[in-house]
N, C-alpha and C positions, 0 to 999 in steps of 0.2 A: 155929570160925574161919570167917571169911566168904570165899567163893571169889569172887575178883575176876575181871573180863572179861578176855578174852585180849587183850593188848596193853596190859595195866595191871599194873604192878610194885608189890610191897610192898617199903617201904624199912627196913631194919633201924633201929630209933630207940630203942625202949624201954630195950635193955639196952647200947647203944653207949656208949663213953667220949666225954667232950667233944672230945678229940682226934680222934675218927672222926666225930662230928657235924659238927666244923667242916670237916673235910676233905670230908664228904659236901655240905656247904653251898657250898664253893669250887667243887668239880667241878660241881655243877648249877647253879652262878650263882645261887643263892638269896638271898644277901645277909643273912642272919640273924647276929646276933651271939650272944654266949653267952648273955646273958640271954633272949634270944627262943628260942634253942634250949631252954633249961631249960624254958620255959613250954610249949612245943610237946611236948617229952618227958613232962612231967607230965600233960598232956591225954590223950596217948595211952595212958600208963599207966593212967589212969582207965577209959578204953575197952577196955584189955585187948588191945591190939592195936598193930601198926605201922602208920604212915600208907602211903597209896599215892603214886606218883609225882604222880598227878593233884591229890592234896590238897596236897602240899607245894608243889606249882608254883602253886595258887590262893592259899595262904597268903602265898607269897613277894611276889606281886603286892600284895595287899591290905596286907600289913604294910610294904610299901617306904614310903621317905620321901615319894616323889612321890603315893602314893595316901592313906597314913593320916594325914599331917601330925603324926606323932607327936613330933616335936621343937617344932613351932611352935604346936599348938593351945593349950596353956596362955597363950602371949602373945597369940594373936588373940583367945581369948575375954575375956581382961582388957582388951584395948585396943577390939574393936570391938562387944562384946557388946551395948552400947546403941546402936549406930549403925544398926540396921536396925528401927526401931520399926513396929508393926503399922499405925499411923496413916499412914504414908507408904510402906511396903514391902508389896507384895502377895505376894512369894515370894522366898526366898533358896536355891533348889536349884542345879541345873548353871548357871543364870543368874540374876542378881537381877531382879526384876520390878517396875516402878514405875508409879504412875499417871501418865497424860499429859493426858487430858480425858475427860469422862463417856462411859464405855462402852469406853474405850482405854486401853491400857498399853503401855510399851516395856519391853524386856530389855536387859541390858549384861552383858558378861563379858571378862576378859582372862586370858591365860594364856601360858605359855613353852613353846617347842620349841627350848631352846638346844642341848642334847647332840646331837641328830639333825642340826641345822643344822650343827654343828661337824664332824660326819663326812661328810654328804651335803647341801650346802647347799640345792641345788635341791629335792631330796625332802623334806628336813627342813622347809623353810619351807612348801612345798606342803601338806604334811599337817598343819602348824601351823594354816593357814587352814581346812582341811577340818574338823579337831576342833572349832574354836571356832564354826564355823557350826552344828555338831551340838549344842554346848552350849545355844546360843539356839533351836534348832528344839526341843530336848528340854523347853522349858517351853511349847509352843504357839506360838512366835512366828515371824514370817517374818523373815529376815535381811534388813537393808536396808542397812547400812553395816559397813565393815571399817576397822581402824586397825592400825598396825604400828610401833610404837617399836623401833628397831634399833640394837645396839651392836656397834662393830667396831674392830679395831686400826686404826693409821694406814694409810691406802691405800698411802702411799708407802714403806711399810716395805721395806727392802733385804732380798732373799731370803735373805742370809747371817746376818740377825738373826731369822729365823723359826726356832723351834725344830724339831728333827727330829720328824717324825710330825704337823706341824700345818701345815694349809694357809694360803696368804698371805691376808691381810686382803682384797685386792682380788678374789681368786679368790671367797672367802666372800661378800663383799658382792655380787657380781655374780650369784652362784648364787642367793642369798637373794632379791634383787628379782626375779630371773626366775620363781623359784617362786611368789612372791606374786603377781606379774603373770598367770602363766598360769592359776593355779588360780581366783584372784578373778574375772578377765574371762571365764573359760569358764562358770563358775557363774552369773554374772550378778548379782553383788553389788558395789556401788561401794567402793572404797577411798578414804576421803574424810580420813583424819587419820593422823599418825604423826609420826615423826622419824628422824633417821640421825645418831648419836653417835659420836665417835671417841676413843679413848684407849688408851694401850699395855696397859693393864690388861685388854683384851678381845681380845689376840692370841691365846692359847691357847682361851680360851672366849667366842666370840661370844654374844651375847644376842638371840635372835629372839622378841619378845613381840607377839602378836597380838590383837586385840580385835574384839568383833563387838556391834554394836546390832541388835536387833529389833523388830518391832512386831506387835501383836495386839488384837483386840477383847478386853476382860476375859472373856467367855464362853468363850474357848477357851484361858484358862490352864489349864495341866496340871501337877499334882505329879510329882515324880521319885520316888514310891513306888507299890507295888502296892495294889490297891484292896480285893480280897476274895480269899478261898480259893477255888480253882475256877476261877478266871481262866486263860486260856491266855497263855503266854509265846511271843511271836511275833518272830522274828529278821527284819529286813527290810534290804535294801540290798545291799552287796557281798558276794562270795563270800569264804570264809575261805582263806587261805594261811598260808605259813610267815613272812612278813615281819611285823617288829615284835615277834616273840616275845622277851620280856625285855626291853621297851621301858622299863618304869618301874624296873627293877633298874639298866638302864644310866644312866637318869637320875638315880638315887640313889647315885652314886659320881662321883669326880672322874676327868676326863679323863687319859689316859695317852700316850705315844708308840705305844702299840699299839691305841689305840682305833679307828683306822682299819680295822685288819685283825679286830680281835676282835669289834667291835660293829656292824659294817655291817648284819647282818641285824635288829638291833634297830631299824633305821629303816623306817616303814612306807611303803608305795605308795600314793600318793593318785590317785584317779580322779574328777576333776571332771565328767566325762561321764556319770558315775553320780549324782553329788550332786544335780545339778539336778533329774532327775526324782523321786528320793528325797525332796525337799524338797517338791515338788508333791504327791506321793502322801501323804506325811504330812500336809500342811495339809489337803487333801481329807478324809482319815480324822479329823483332829481336828475339823473343821467337822460332819462327820456325827455326832460323838459316839461314836465306835467305838473310841476309846483311852481308856482309864481311867487309865494313869500310863505313863511311859516313862523310859528312859536311853539316852544314846548310849554307844556302845561306844568308848571311848578307852584310857587307860592301863589295862593288865591285861585288856583286851578282854572277852569274855563272863563271865569269871569276877568281875571287879570289878563290871560293868554289872549282872548279874543279882542278885549278892549283895546290893548297895547298894539296889536296887529293892525286892526282897522285905523285907530287913531293916528298911528305913524304914517300911514297913508292918506290922511285927511278924509277919510269914510267914515261911514256909520255901519251898523250890522242890523240883520234880522235872524234871530235864532230860535228855533223851537226847542226848548229844553225837553219837552217830551221825547224828542228822537235821540237823546243821548242813551246809549246802551248802559244798562244798569246791572251791577254785580248782585243786587239784592232788591226787592220790591220794597214799596212804601216810602222811597225817599221824597221828601218835600221839594218843591221846586227850587227853594233857596239853598237847600243841600245840594243838589245837582249844580247849581250855579257855582258853588264856592269849593266843592270837594276837591281836595288835593289827591286823589287816588293817582298812583304812579303810572308810569310807562305811557303817557298820552302826548299827541302833538296835535296841533291844529293847522291844517293846510289850506292855502288859498290856492283854488284850481279853477281854470276856465271850464266854462260847462261842456265845451266839446271835448275836454280831456277827462271829464269825470267818470264815465263808464270804464276806460282802460285803465285808469288810476286805480280804481275799486277792483279791478280784475287782479292788478299786481298783488294788492294787500289779501286779498282772497287766496291767491295762489301760496302766500307765505303763511297763510293761517292767522292774520292778524286783523282784528275787527277794524271796519272802516265804514263811518256814516256820514252823508251830507247832513249836517245839523242846520244849517242855514245859508246866507249869502251877505256879500258885501254890498251896501248900499251908499247912496250918494251922502247920507249924513245930514245933519250933524248928530243924529240920534241912533242909539241903539235900542232896539225893541225886542223883547222877549216875549215869547208864547209858552203857554202851556196847555195841550190838548186842543189847540185852535183858539183859544182865548188869551188875552194880553196879561202878562205877569210883571212887565216893567217897561219904562219908556223914559230913559234918560239921555240927555246930551253926553255924548261919550267922552268929551274933553273934560267935562265937569268931573267925571267919576275917576278917570285914569290920570290925572294930571293936576294934583292938588297943588296949591302954592307952598312954598317953602317955609319953614318957621325960622324966625330970626330969635334964635335963643342966645343968651349970654355966654360967653366963654372968657375964661382967664387962664392963661399959661402961668403957673406958679414959678417963682425963682426957687431952685434948690440952693440949699446951703450944704456945702461940701467941707469934709475934714482934711486936715493934711495928709500927706501921702504915708501909707502905713508901713510899717517894717515887717517883711517877710521873714519868718524864722529859717534861719539856716542851719540849724545844728544837726537836722536830720534830712538832707536833701533827698536821699533815696526813698525815705518814708513820705516825702510831700509828692514825690512823682508818682508813687504807688497809690496816694489818696486821690490824686487827680484823675488817674487813668481809670481808677475803679469807682468813681464817682457815678452815680444814676445817669447823669448828662453825658458821660463819656463812653459809658459800656458798650460793647456791641450791640447792635441792632440786628444781628443775623437771625435770631429766632423769630423776629416779626418778618423780616425780607423773605426768609425761606419759605413761608406759608403764602405769599403771593407769587404768582406766576409772572415773573418779568421777562419771559423768553417767548410767550404766544404772539402769534404774527410774525416773528422771525425778524424783527427789525432791530434787537437790541445789540449793539455793536460792543459797546462798553457797559459793562455791568454795574449795578449798584454796590456789589461786593466785588473787590478787585484783589489780586495777588494770586497766591498758590491756592489751588483747590484744598489742601489740607489745612490753609492757615489763611482764610480771607479776612480782609480788613474793609474798612469804609473807604469809598470813592468820594471825590467832590461833585462829580456830575455823572449822569449816563450820557451815553451817545447812540442816537438812533440813526439808522439808515432808510429816511422814508421811502425811497425807490429803490429796488434790489439792482436796477440797472445804471443808478447813478452812484457818483462818489462823494457828493456832497452829505455832510452830516449835520444832524440838528441835536445840540447838547440840551439837557433839561436838569435844572437843580432847583431847590427850594432854599429859603433863608428866613430865619426869624432870629430876634434878640429881644424878648420881652424886658429883660433885666436892665440893658442899656437904655431902652425906651423909657423904662420907669424912673431911670435917674436923669435923663435929659431926652425929651421927646424928639428934638428937632436933629441933634447929633446921633441919638440912638437910631433913628430912622435911616440916617445916611450909613450908619454902619451896616444895617440890613441891607441895604442897596450894594454897599462894598463886598460883603460877604457874598452876595450872589454873583457880582461881577468875578471876585477871585476865583470862586467855585468854576466859573465858565472858562476864564484864562487858564486856570490849572489844568484843565483838561484838553486846551488847545483851541477854544472856541471863542469868537468874539462875540461880546454881549449884544443881544438884538432887541429884546422886548421883555419885559415882565407885566404880570397881572397881579394884583394883590387883594388880599382878604384882609380888611381893617376890622380887627375884633376889640371892641371897648365896652365900657361900662354904660352907664345911664346918662344919655345926652342932656337930660334936664338938669344935671349936676354941671354948673360953669367949669369945674376943674376938669371934668372928663372931656368936655368939648374943646376946652383950651388944650389939652393933650392932643385931641384928635387934629386941632388946627395944626400944632406943631409937628407932629407926625407927617401930615400931608405934605406940608412945606419941606420937611427934611426929604422925604422921599422924592418929590419932584425935583429938588434942586440937585441931589446926587444922579437922578436918571439922566438930566441934562448933561451933566459934567461927564457920565461915563457912557453917553451914546444909546441909552435904554428908550425905547418908546413904550407908552403905557397905553395899550389898546382896549383894556378891558378891567373890570375890578369888582369888588363887592363889600359892602359895609354891613358889619354885624355889631348892633348895639344891645344895651340891656344885659350884658353878660355878667351876672353876679346875682346876689340875693342873700338873705340871711345875714345882712352886715358884712358881707364879703364883696369885693369887687375884683374883677382881673386887672393886670397892668396892662398899659397899651401894649397891644399885640399885633403889629402889622405882619402877614405872612406872605411871602413873595413866591410864586411860581415863575421862574426865569428862563429865558431860552438864549441860546448862542448858537452861530453857525460856524461850521468847519468847511472850509472849501474841499478838503478832502479827508475822507474818514481815517486814512492811515497816517494822518499827522496827530491823532488823539494820543493822548499821554495818561496813564493810571499813577495810583499814589504808592504802589508797593515798590521798595528797594529792590534793585535788579542785580547789581554786581558788587563783590568785594573789592575794595581799594577805589571805587568811585568817590568823586569829589562832592561834597554836600555843600551847597551855597544857601546863604540867607539873602532874600532879594527883597528890597524894601527898607525904610527907615523904621526902627524900633521906637516906640513911646513907653515912658515908664506909668502912666496912669493905669489904675487897677479897677476902676468903677464898673460894675456889670459883669466882671470876669468870673470865672468859674473859682479860682481862689477867693475872690471876695464873698462869692455866695456861700461856700465852704465855711469860712471864716465868719459868717453872719454880717458882713459890712454892707451896708445899704446907704452909706453917706459918703461915697468916694466919687470923684470925678471921673467921668468916662474919657479914654483917649479921643483927642479930636480926629476928625476925618480929614483926608484930603484926596477927594475924588480924581482931580486932574491928575495928581501924581500917580494914583494907582492906574488911570488909563494909560498913561506912559509907559509904566512899568509893564502892563499887561500887553502892550503892542510889542514891547521888546521880548517879552518872553514868547508870544505867538510867532516872532521872526524866528527866534533860536530854535523853536520847534519846527517850522519850516525847513531847517537846515539839518534837522535830525539830531540836535545836540542834546535834547531832554530824555533821559532815561526814566525819570520819575519826577512828580511835582505834586506838592501837598499845600493847601493854603494854611497859615496859623491863625487859629481861630479858638473856639473853647478849650482852656486848659494851657494856650500858649505853646511853646516850644517842646514841653514836656509831654503834652498829650500827641501834638503832631510828629514828632520823631518817633514815638512808640508804634502810633499806628502805622506809619511806613514801614517800620521794622517787622511788625506783626505781619503785614501781607506778603513781604519778601522772604520771611523766615531768616532774617539776617539781623545784624546789630549796627551800631554806631559808635563813633568817639567824636564828641564836639566839644568845641571850646565856647563857653557862653560869652566870653569876652567881645567876640565878633558881634554882638548885637549892638555894641556902642553904649550900653547902659552900665552904670557904675555899682549898682547893687546886684549881687549874684542872685539872691531869691527873686527879685523882680524880673531878672533877664530870663529865668526859668518859666515864670509864670504869666508875664505880660501878655496881652493879646492885642495890643494897639499898632498901627503903623500899616495896616495892610500889607502883611508880608506872605512870602512864599518860602518854603523849602524845597530845592531843586537838586536832583542828583544828575551829575554830569560825568561822563567817562574822563579818567585823568588826561588822556591825551588830547581831549577837546576842550579842556579848561580855558586855554588862552582864546580860542575862538568863541567860547561862551561869554567870556568877559568883554570881547570886542563886541558882540552882538547886543549885550546890555548897554554898552556906551555909558552915558552920565548918570543912568538909573543906580540909586544905591543898592551896593551888592557886597558881600564880604565872604570868603571862603568860611565855612563853618566847622568843617571837620570831614570825616570819610566814613564809608560803609565799612563795617567789619564783619566777621563771621557769626559773632553771638554778643549778647549783652549790650546794654546801653550805658555808655560812659560820658558823664558830664564833667568837663574840666574848666579851670579858670586861669588863664595864661600858662598853660601847661600843665598845672596842679590838678590832680584828680580831686574831685568833690564827691562824687557819688558813682556807684555802679549799680545798675537795675538789672536783676536777672530775668530778661524777656522770656526765656523758654518757660520758667515756671510762672510767670505773670501772665501769660497769654491765655491759659485755659480759664483763668478767673474772670478776665476781660470779655472773653468770648461767650461765657455762659452765665455771667452775673446778673443780668437783667430778668431772667426768669419769665420773659413774655414769649410766645403767648402763652 
């Protein structure tokens, strides 16, 4: 019988009844179900002993839904297995790595920090930013841009309609924005893209998705695996405390009215002042060639990171938990093992490089300690003050089997196409433009630094300094001496995905592609954060299956590869559940940054073209949401047609024919045209009959068809039409000095006073 270290407890397991095991799992917050308890018991029966509390704590982290993807892996492999071809993807570890130009690459990743942000919005969002920065750093890349798709309940929701134990949407939104602001700005990485979405479905469980893009010389690319037995395992960065203990278990269950008090300790504490020197020290060590592989310490802490690092290389490990630098005294061994304290990385370092590497971190005033070594395996052996604390087959702990859960994709019933009232089209335009989902996000964008590092060529706000409007994508110049641009955008459409998960997911991919084409970039890659409810519900998992299939099919058709992603289940509670919410961070390549196009109108008399075929379906549209219609068919997608149209637009852009371009999305032509006019301080006069639709109201508000509004100088109209070739297009109208006029066959339908509407649109959101 092995004698365990002082402070390490042996937990009765081999001979315990299932009732006792389930009670043990509940008391310790392990999250195991009966199938998993049986597998663990069988393992330790073979070993002829009971597990230690350290071993059980590590197993609970690695087997959680958050870390193991045990419910989602079969769907992800089936959908995305062919979407990271070696010819186009350099790496698929903590972040995807894509070639950019000879000798250089970029990295991208998006993930969620939903549950922590629901309990402590400032800290939850801040540590979400910290974690996504580490994911990109963990492949050898310097973080150069952040993105943040955010989903909240209505900001004006009355307090008496907020469930007990739940924070108000406005409090959550203000705290989240402040957390992203303070962390991103202090660490010196620009926040250049994102979105703020509102729906009653997110009252109980807001979604805080955070993405990051990094840049690196290809020679610096590092794998997330150990390289050889005998290498040292070096823990660098912040000190270890009790914050974040059980964070992945917390993220793998639904919220309750007691989450605020019971799970606050699962929320980590961020420290951006530590993160910046940690990044610099790591990059210097990478460039010296002194790091062989690495992982960031995120969900599950040292347990998950060290286990995944050595298991990926086919090794084991020996770690002395007593060598881990602590922020406070009195931590028990199992707490040290699974703490999710922030700003930490674990590095695989050759023995000969250990001392010079430690010198680098000492010079940057960043703690760095050799806590163990890579072994031949297959075991991980943990010690505490020289005595054993755990001895497990590392593959058993970090690679649990997938769960074959039932899933059912429901057939939705749809109503007949609705009638859009046309008695007050001007009022309809104002309603759509001033809807919370349309209002300017300038107040949020202004608190984020999107200029730091000096790479942002096309900004998230575009147009005149006195009247900025929304852009479709931002453009970075990763190398100051280079001319190639990297476009970054985000996309989400939970309302379409709720109506039809497969087609809705395709719409999300089309939205990302349109945003990139509109700015002059060819779609290259996207990373996805898949936010869903409880995977134990067959309907939820059926929606997940549909969404993954939709994303993958559209990606193939549009030329996207998918080198990384994240799954977040159990988003819900108190009887509420979110709609299927895939959020994308997408990138595109511009051969020359001077080919970039913005959304703001440029010159009076220029011709406005509508590019793409219009569709009359209104399901999931902003109009349908405002009208309370959740029973309408969403417009069908056509990714190959969009790709053809996008390539034609890129060709026109290379000829210098595009003055401005904007995709038609939320709010249809009503919102797209007003946003273009706002940015340029100009007006427009358009004829809705150019859409090819027969209903005036539908022509104004429809969002289907993957369309663009493009501004072309009158003298270049013929050249532009030749450049588009067979792509569906039609002259829509012209740019005017002021006001927005909508016509039908020459007859005026409505005139919108843009000058007086703009201030209400610009300041109406009231965030932060």
